[in-house]
N, C-alpha and C positions, 0 to 999 in steps of 0.2 A: 211117510212110509214109501212113497214112490221113489224118492231119491236114495233111501236106504236100500231098497230092492235093486235099484240101478247100480249102486256101489257093490253090493254082494254079487251081482251077476254081470259085472262089467266085462268079463271075459267071454260071455255068451251072447252079447248084444250084436245084432246084425244091423249095420247102418243102412239107411235108405237115402240115397243121394247125399252121402256124407253127413247125415243128420241122425241123431239119436231121438229126435222129437217124436216121430211116429211110435216108436217103441215105448217111450215114456207115456204117451197118451193111452196106449193099450194097457200098460201097467196101472196107470191111474184109474182107468175105467174098471179094470178087474178088481182093484182094491175097493173102489166105491161100491161096486155090486156086492162084494163080500161083506163090507161093513153094513150095507143096507139089509142083507139077509140076516146078519148077526143081530142087528137091532130088532128086526121083525121077530126073530126067535125069542129074544129077551122080552119084547112086549107081550108076546103070547104067553110066555112063562109067567110073567108078573100078573097078567090078566087071570091066570088060573089060580093064583094064590087066594085063599079064602080071606074074606074080610073078618075082622075081629068080632063084630057084634051081629052080623047078619049072615044068613046063608041064602044065596040066590038059587034060582032054579037052574039046574045044570043044562036043561034043554035050551033055555034062552041063550046061555053063553055059547053053546055049540052052534046054534042057529046064527048068532052074531058072528062067530068065527068063520063059518061057511060063507056068509054074505061078504065078510071082509076079504077072505081069500078069493072069492069070485070077482069082486070088484078090483082087487089088486091085479089079478091075472088079466082082466080086460084092460086096465090102465097100462100095464107093461106091454101088452100086445099093441096097444095104440102108440106107445112110445117107439116101438120097433118100426112103425110105419112113417115116422117123421124123417126128414132129411138128416143126413149124417151129422152136420154141424149142430142142429137142434137137439139131436139125440145126445150128443156129448154134453151139451149144456144142461139138459134135463137130468141126465144121470149124475153129473157132478153136483149140481146145485139143489135140485129138488129131491132126488132119490138118495144121493150120497151125503147131503147136508154139508157140502163144502161151501165156504163163504164165497161171495161174488168176487172179491179181490183175488183170492187164491185160485179160484176156477179160471178167471181171466188170465192169470199168470201162467197156469198150466197149459191153457189152450193157446197162449201167445197172442191174445187179442186184447183190445181195450175193454175196460169194465162196461162202458156204454154199449159196446157191440154185444157183449154177453147179455146185458139186460134186454137188448132188442131181440136177440135170439130166443131168450126165455119168453118174452112177450108173444112172439110169433108162435112158439111151440105151445104155449098155453092155449092160444086161440085155436090152433089146429087140433089140439087134444080135446078141447070142448066140442068142436065140430065132430070129430071122430067118435067120441063117446056118446054124444046125443044121437048120432045116426044109428048106432048100435041099439040104443034103447027104443027108438021109434020103430 
């Protein structure tokens, strides 16, 4: 989708140091966030569908959804506190569900470097999220 967008908007692209790479990163990040939001809406919609044989308590599902939304907001706020390189890796691989190989190619780094960024990002996120709870 990133390259299709680049092709459609090729006349509007502003080059930075004679490179289109920063613009492509921004497009890829925006597309990943859009896809993440779309999947979240789909998950919430599917979760609201009634099961064939049982009827659950609506209050439980509302409470679960409120908790999930609160936790997701905390996690996204923690991602925003990460260094830029780690944010890109998290948004592509963990939030956008892009494969490691594809994300490494988009970011222009080796897959090993991407795995390292994700490992550091996960450690920092654990620290940030446990600090909030304590």
